[in-house]
Every structure is written in C-alpha cells, then in structure tokens.
N, C-alpha and C positions, 0 to 999 in steps of 0.2 A: 334592740340589738344595735350595737354601735357599728360605725362604718368599717372599722378595722376587723371586727369579728365577722362581719358580713363578707368582706373580701377574702378572709381566711377560709371561711366555710365554702365559698365558691371555688377557691383554689383546690381545696381538699376534694370537693366533689368532682372537679374537672380532671385532676390528675389521678384520682382513685379509680374511677370507672367512667370512662368517656361515654359509654353507651347509655347509661342512666341519665346523663345530662341532656342528650339530644333525642333519644328515643326510648320508649318504654320496653321495646323488645330487644333483647340482647342479640348481638350479631352471631350468626351461625358460623362456626369455624370448622372446616373439614380437616380432619387429621390425616387424611390420605394424601393430601397435596404436599408437595415439597416446598420448603421455603426457598428464598432466592439464593441463599448461600449454598444450600445443598445442590441446587440446579447448576449454579456457576462452578462449583467445585467438581461436579461430575463431568461438566463440559471440559473443564481445564485438565482433567485427568486423562482425557482421551489422547491417544497417541499422536494424532496429527496436530492438535493444539499444543501439546507439550513441545513438539518440534518447532512450531511457529514461535513459541516463547523463547526457545533456545536460540533460534536464528535472530530474533529481535534483540536478544541480549548481546549477541556477537556484533550485530550491526551498530548498536549503540556504543559498544566498546570501540569499534573501529572509527566511528565518527569522532570520538574523543581523542584518539591518538594520531589520526591521519590529518593532513592538511585538507582543506575543503576541496581544492582542485584535485587532490588524489582520491578523496572519498567519492567524488562524482563519477569516477570510473567504476566503482563497485556496483555490480548488479545485485548480488546477494552473497552471503557468507554463512558458513556453518562450521561447527567444531565437532569432530567425530574421531574417536580412537587416538586422542592426543595429537591430532593433525588439524590445523586450521585451513579450511578451503575457502578461497575467495574467487568468485566469478567476476570477470570484467567484460565490458562491452566490445572492446577492440584491442588490437595489438599494442597500441600506445599505452593504454591503461595497464596492460599486462607487463610491459617493460618498466613502466614507472613504479608499479608495486613490487616488481621483482627486485628493484634496487632498494626497496624499503624492508625487505624480509628480515634482516638482522634487527632492525629497530622494532619491528612488530613483535618478534620473538622476545626481545628484551622487555618490552612493556607487558607482554603476556605473562612472563615469569614473575612480574611484580604483582599481577592481579591474583586474587584468591581463586577465581574460577578456572584459570588457564595456567596453573603453576606447572603442570606436567607436560606442557607442549613440547613436541619434538621437532616439528617442522611446519612450514607454511607452504601450501600448494596454491599457486595462482594460475587460473586457466581462463580461456575465452569461452563465452557462451553466445556465439553469434546467432545461433538458431532461435534463441529467445527473442533477440532483437528483431529478427525477421518476422517471427510470429506476431509480435506486438505491432510491427508496421503493417502487416497484412490485416490486422484487426481494425486499425485506424483508417485505412484507405477504403473509402466507400465508392463503389462504381455505380454510376447512374446510367441508365440507357439513354442514348442520344434521342432527343425528341424532335430535333430539327431534321429537315430533309434536304437541306442545302439549296433551297429555292428562295432566293432573295435578290433584289435588285442591287447592283453595285454602281452607285452614282459618284464615286470618288474621282476627283479630277487629277490628283497626284498619282503619277504612274506607278511609283513604288508601292503606295498604299493600295492601289487598285490590284496590283499583282498579288499582294499578301491576301487580300479579301478573296480573290479567285482561288488561291491555294486552299484557303479555309473551306470554301464551297466544295472543292474537289475532295478534300479529306473527309468532310461530313458525308458526302455521297458514297465514298469508299467504306466508311464505317457502317452505313445503312445496308450496303450490299452484302456485308459479311454475315 
C-alpha cells in the first residue's frame, strides 16, 4: 500500500466513524437528552430572558447614538408600547438626556426596530443607586477597645488621637 493510499484510508476511517478508530465499543447516545441548541433556545424563549435581550438591544442602540459622557448617565433602558424609557442615575443625567430627546427619536425612526416610536421618557432611579451602594458598603464590627498609649509630642496630633480613642469607646458602648 502506498503512502497516499494509507493516508486516504486513515482519513476515511477517522471522519467516517470516530468511535471505531479509538475504541471497539460504540458510544451510547441517549435520545432523551436535549442537545445544546434545544436547551439554549428553551432558555432564550423564557419571558425574563427575552426581556433581557430587548433591554440589551436598546442599550447597544443608545451606546451608538449618544456621546460617551451622555451614555454614562444611563442606568438602563427599555422599549415598550412604542415608548422608549431611559433611567438615569441623577438629575444631571436626566436634564442632559431630556435635551437630546428629539435626536434620539430621529435616530430611532431610522432604525428598523424602533420605527413606530412615539416618545421618549427619561426618569431618575435613585433607589437603584442607593441599593447598589448599600450592597457595596460592608460594615465590620469594631475590634479595638480604645485602649492604647498616646506618646505623640505634637499637641495637635495628640488631641486627634485622643478623639479617636473616645470615638472607639463610644462605638463599643452602643
């Protein structure tokens, strides 16, 4: 057998049936299991994921039409009943985006997805910012009892250290 025929035979064996090449037993395939496309399509068809996809689409659209400084004010955005809702973090972002309403509507009318847009509503969602700040702030219990020697010779620094000692004692008494 020539080398070319040998290579061709190996290729045919490999691509024809991989199981015979590596093992004598064929792999057991369970037909009750879903394949990955079926699993992903069933997850994507759920209501909450479809809403996430819609919000992501709107966010990408806004990132393309707004300036970066304006887009940084946007917390989230969604499109419902021919109205585009944009949530901002503070009043500055709200006023900045309110000035851009007409340009947003004009760009939306050029897009295929948002042709029927009637208005843009911009509102503040300060509660979300507060909730996120509360999540990030971690409170640790005070482990010191305010008992330490103060050997500072500078009068100003000595008084600051004394105030720190008093504050620690007050925290422990609560």
